[in-house]
C-alpha positions as CSV (number, residue, x, y, z in Angstrom):
1,M,104.4,116.3,108.2
2,R,105.3,118.9,105.6
3,H,107.4,121.1,107.9
4,G,111.2,120.7,108.3
5,D,111.4,122.1,111.9
6,P,113.0,119.4,114.2
7,G,111.4,121.0,117.3
8,L,108.0,120.4,115.9
9,A,108.8,116.8,115.0
10,E,110.2,116.3,118.5
11,T,107.1,117.7,120.1
12,L,104.9,115.5,118.0
13,G,107.0,112.5,118.8
14,Y,106.6,113.0,122.6
15,M,102.8,113.0,122.0
16,G,102.9,109.3,121.4
17,W,102.6,108.8,117.7
18,D,103.8,105.4,116.4
19,Y,105.4,107.1,113.4
20,L,105.8,110.4,111.7
21,L,105.8,110.6,107.9
22,F,108.0,113.4,106.5
23,D,106.5,114.3,103.1
24,G,109.1,114.8,100.4
25,E,106.4,114.5,97.6
26,H,104.0,117.3,98.4
27,S,106.4,119.6,100.3
28,P,109.9,121.0,99.7
29,L,111.6,118.9,102.4
30,S,115.2,118.2,101.6
31,V,117.3,115.1,102.4
32,R,119.2,117.2,105.0
33,E,115.9,118.2,106.7
34,C,114.9,114.5,106.7
35,E,118.2,113.7,108.4
36,H,117.5,116.1,111.2
37,L,113.9,115.0,111.5
38,A,115.1,111.4,111.8
39,R,117.5,112.4,114.6
40,V,114.7,113.9,116.7
41,S,112.4,110.9,116.0
42,E,115.0,108.6,117.4
43,V,115.2,110.7,120.6
44,T,111.4,110.4,121.1
45,G,111.2,106.7,120.1
46,C,109.0,107.6,117.1
47,T,109.6,105.8,113.8
48,A,110.7,108.1,111.0
49,I,109.2,107.4,107.6
50,A,109.8,109.5,104.5
51,R,107.6,109.8,101.4
52,V,110.1,110.3,98.6
53,P,109.2,112.4,95.6
54,S,109.4,109.6,93.1
55,N,110.2,105.9,92.7
56,M,113.9,106.6,92.0
57,P,116.6,104.5,93.6
58,W,118.9,107.4,94.3
59,M,116.1,109.3,96.1
60,I,115.2,106.2,98.2
61,G,118.9,105.6,99.0
62,Q,119.6,109.1,100.2
63,V,116.8,109.3,102.8
64,L,117.7,105.8,104.1
65,D,121.3,106.7,104.4
66,A,120.2,109.8,106.4
67,G,118.6,107.5,109.0
68,I,115.0,107.2,107.8
69,A,113.5,103.9,108.9
70,G,111.1,103.4,106.1
71,V,110.1,104.8,102.7
72,Q,106.6,105.5,101.3
73,V,106.8,105.5,97.5
74,P,104.1,107.3,95.5
75,M,102.5,106.2,92.2
76,I,103.3,102.5,92.3
77,S,101.2,101.2,89.4
78,S,102.6,97.8,88.7
79,G,104.4,94.8,90.2
80,A,107.5,95.8,88.3
81,E,107.4,99.3,90.0
82,A,106.9,97.7,93.4
83,R,109.9,95.4,92.9
84,M,112.0,98.5,91.8
85,A,111.1,100.3,95.0
86,A,111.9,97.1,97.1
87,R,115.2,96.6,95.4
88,A,116.3,100.2,96.0
89,T,115.4,99.8,99.7
90,K,117.1,96.5,100.4
91,Y,120.8,95.6,100.3
92,H,122.1,92.6,98.4
93,P,121.0,89.8,98.2
94,L,117.5,91.3,98.4
95,G,118.2,94.4,96.5
96,T,120.7,96.8,95.0
97,R,120.9,99.5,97.7
98,G,124.4,100.9,98.0
99,L,126.4,100.3,101.2
100,A,128.5,103.1,102.8
101,T,129.5,104.4,106.2
102,T,126.7,107.1,106.3
103,R,124.7,108.3,109.2
104,V,122.5,105.2,109.3
105,A,125.8,103.1,109.8
106,K,126.9,105.5,112.6
107,Y,129.5,106.9,110.2
108,G,131.5,103.8,110.9
109,Q,132.5,105.0,114.3
110,I,130.8,102.5,116.6
111,L,133.6,100.0,117.4
112,P,134.0,97.2,116.7
113,F,132.8,98.3,113.3
114,N,130.9,95.8,111.1
115,L,129.0,96.8,108.0
116,A,127.5,93.4,107.8
117,N,125.4,94.2,110.9
118,Q,124.0,97.2,109.1
119,V,123.0,95.1,106.1
120,T,121.3,92.5,108.2
121,R,119.4,95.0,110.4
122,A,118.3,97.1,107.5
123,N,117.1,94.2,105.4
124,Q,115.0,93.0,108.3
125,E,113.6,96.3,109.6
126,T,113.3,98.9,106.8
127,M,109.7,99.5,105.9
128,I,108.4,99.8,102.3
129,I,105.0,101.4,101.7
130,A,103.7,101.4,98.2
131,Q,101.0,104.0,97.3
132,V,98.3,102.7,95.0
133,E,96.7,105.7,93.2
134,T,95.8,104.7,89.7
135,P,93.4,102.2,87.9
136,A,96.5,100.5,86.5
137,A,97.7,99.8,90.1
138,I,94.4,98.3,91.0
139,D,94.4,96.1,88.0
140,D,98.0,94.9,88.8
141,L,97.4,94.6,92.6
142,P,98.0,90.8,92.5
143,A,101.5,91.4,91.2
144,I,102.2,94.2,93.6
145,L,101.1,92.1,96.5
146,E,103.5,89.3,95.4
147,V,106.5,91.5,96.2
148,P,107.8,89.8,99.4
149,E,109.6,92.9,100.8
150,L,106.6,95.1,100.6
151,D,105.0,95.9,104.0
152,V,102.1,98.2,103.3
153,V,99.8,99.0,100.4
154,F,98.7,102.6,100.9
155,I,95.6,104.1,99.3
156,G,96.3,107.6,98.1
157,P,92.6,108.8,98.1
158,S,93.1,112.2,96.5
159,D,95.2,111.0,93.6
160,L,93.2,107.8,93.1
161,S,90.0,109.9,92.8
162,L,91.8,112.2,90.4
163,S,93.0,109.4,88.2
164,L,89.5,108.0,88.1
165,G,88.1,111.3,86.9
166,F,86.4,112.4,90.1
167,P,89.0,114.6,91.9
168,G,88.2,114.9,95.6
169,E,84.9,113.1,95.3
170,L,85.7,110.3,97.7
171,Q,82.1,109.2,98.1
172,H,81.6,108.8,94.3
173,P,80.4,105.2,93.5
174,S,83.4,104.7,91.2
175,V,85.9,105.8,93.9
176,Q,84.2,103.7,96.5
177,Q,84.2,100.7,94.2
178,A,88.0,101.2,93.7
179,F,88.4,101.4,97.5
180,D,86.5,98.1,97.9
181,R,88.7,96.3,95.3
182,I,91.9,97.4,97.1
183,I,90.5,96.5,100.5
184,S,89.5,93.1,99.4
185,A,92.8,92.3,97.8
186,V,95.1,93.7,100.5
187,T,93.2,92.3,103.5
188,Q,93.4,88.8,102.0
189,S,97.2,89.2,101.7
190,D,100.1,89.4,104.2
191,K,100.4,93.1,103.6
192,A,99.0,95.9,105.8
193,L,96.4,98.2,104.3
194,G,97.2,101.9,104.6
195,I,95.1,105.0,104.2
196,L,95.1,108.8,104.7
197,V,92.1,110.0,106.8
198,P,90.7,113.5,107.5
199,T,89.1,112.8,110.9
200,V,89.0,110.4,113.8
201,E,85.6,109.1,112.6
202,A,87.2,108.3,109.3
203,A,90.1,106.6,111.1
204,L,87.7,104.4,113.0
205,D,85.8,103.6,109.8
206,W,88.9,102.6,108.0
207,Q,90.2,100.6,110.9
208,A,86.9,98.6,110.8
209,R,87.5,98.1,107.1
210,G,90.9,96.5,107.8
211,A,93.4,99.4,107.7
212,R,96.4,99.0,110.0
213,Y,98.6,101.9,108.8
214,I,96.5,105.0,109.3
215,M,97.8,108.5,108.6
216,V,96.4,111.9,109.2
217,V,97.9,115.3,108.3
218,M,98.7,117.5,111.2
219,E,96.5,120.4,110.0
220,A,93.4,118.1,110.0
221,I,93.8,117.8,113.8
222,L,95.3,121.2,114.6
223,G,92.8,123.3,112.6
224,P,89.5,122.1,114.3
225,A,91.2,122.2,117.7
226,V,92.4,125.8,117.3
227,R,89.1,127.0,115.7
228,G,87.1,125.3,118.4
229,F,89.3,126.9,121.2
230,L,89.1,130.3,119.7
231,K,85.3,130.1,119.1
232,T,84.7,129.0,122.7
233,V,87.0,131.6,124.3
234,R,85.7,134.5,122.1
235,Q,82.1,133.7,122.9
236,S,82.6,133.6,126.7
């Protein structure tokens, strides 16, 4: 979701989605907007995940402190970068995330107050999704998959095709070969395979290929539905 309107996120949440991804990489969403979006996600029982602009610890820490339940980190190209994201997401002893009485800790106002509970819960529950989008990432997948805190390896299809020299050509043999390498490695690990899909048919295809974290942009569903409605009504 690239839009910062809480009402829209609330409406989507009531539709039954398991999670909503708030895109801070390819949209101008701010941390404050992510905070409001996290609030309405909690109301609807929908998990709030944020894609941060970059693999920077302060960016990851800010959205988590705002109440986001998981981070999706773009352009993870090595095991070292995956470990960096994991350490920024987890508190000591698993990582280096800073601890404070922010929104995610109820501002320290739920009594009796105990920050240790926040550390335990966050280290157990906060999701980490690493986007694999480069040939270097594919080559270093064994090291990426060794990061124990990592939950999902997500294929960024557009950027992966771009980095391979075939922008947007997802059916190109070289792109498909890259997909196959990622699928083989991830499905043999304890990590979930993630992918962005354009249609329900693509979602079913990727589900059959082993994907468990499947994402679709809102416009890919809304556009065909609206155009189909208008075409039918205008022809009647």
